[in-house]
Structures are given as C-alpha cells and as structure tokens.
C-alpha positions, 0 to 999 in steps of 0.5 A: 714548438721548441725555441733555441736560445737565440730565438728566445733572446730575440723574443725577449729583446723585442718584447722589452723594446715593445714594452718600453715604447708602450710605456713611453707612449702611456706616459705621454711621450711622443715620437721626437720630431728628429726621428725619421725613417730612411728607406733601404739604400737611401742612408748616407753615413760617413760620406757613403750610401749604405744599406742592409738589404731591404731593412729601413733605418730609423734615425732617432736623436733620443735613442739611448745608444749609438745603434740598435736593431729590432726585427726588420729595422735598424735604429741609429742615434745620429747625435751620438754617431757624429762623435765617432770616427767614420770607420766606427760609425760604419762599423756600428751600422754594419754591426746592427745589419749583422743582427738582421742576418744573424739575430741576437748573436753579438759576436757574430754581428761584430765579425760580420761588421768587420768582414763587410767593412774589409770587403767593401774597403772602408775598414782597415787596420786603423779602423779596427784600432778605432773600434777597439778603442771605442769598445775598450772600457765597455764592461759588457752586459747580459747580451754583450761580451766585455769590450776587450773580449769583443775586440780580440774576437774581431781582430781574429775576424779581421785576420780571416777576412778578405781585403777589398775587391780590386777596382776594374 
C-alpha cells in the first residue's frame, strides 16, 4: 500500500503523540484532574456552543499549545485560550476542526477556519487582524508555515469566503 505525504505526516504525528503519552505515563505522570472530555456539540467557547461533527474535545490545562488535533479528537488548553480574543479562540478551535476534515494540511485547516468563521458570523475583518497579530511572530516549523505566510494565505481565503448567512 502506498501512502501519500499527508497520510505519512498524519501517521508520524499520531505516532509521536502516542509515544509522548506513553513516555509520560511510564515516567509516572497521570492525567491532570483539570483534563476532561467534552462530547461533540457540548463545548461552549467564547460564549457560543461550537462543534466539529461528532468529534469530542479534550480540555487540558497542561497541553503545551493552544490547541491540537489527533484523529477523532480536538485538544484545547483553556488556560492558554483564555488569554486570547474571542475570535482567535474560535479560530483555534475551527483550525483544529479543519484537521479532522483535511488531515495534516495546515494551510487548508487555516483556510477552513477562516471560511467557517465568516460563514457562521463570528469572524470578520477585525478577527482576521487579531489572528494575524497572534501569528505574526511565529517562525514556523516542520509542519506550520511561518506566521506571516499563514496570514497572507488566510487573507486570501477571507476574501474568497462568503459573508454570514442572513437571518430570516
């Protein structure tokens, strides 16, 4: 069976996450009491209920980043997210949801988050500017492009996205 680059990256990411968890458990670490799993559709973030299909969300105040995704699970650090503006919090969640749909494709997950937020009415030009400010100093890594490059791509997605649906 041949695996594409995205599938290999997903396998590597999942393997690394599993190895990290196994290493922590072997070292005597236990799940923090702050960690909890929230069923799909039950997560309230920035004052609104938000969901990613049937994907549950793990809230972990010890998670190293603002958010992350593994197959079938979104991980959020509520302590880190609390420092961010509402639009950025929702963007982080939607970005991780994008990984559930598109796998390890960072630029596609970014664009999905922008387009979803715009369509749902919680992401506007001010939110776009807040996300770009949040990412501007990010250098990038083997998975993520540098923040300014991500911002440029997201601004293009924002321009192509549809405005919120009108209420009837």
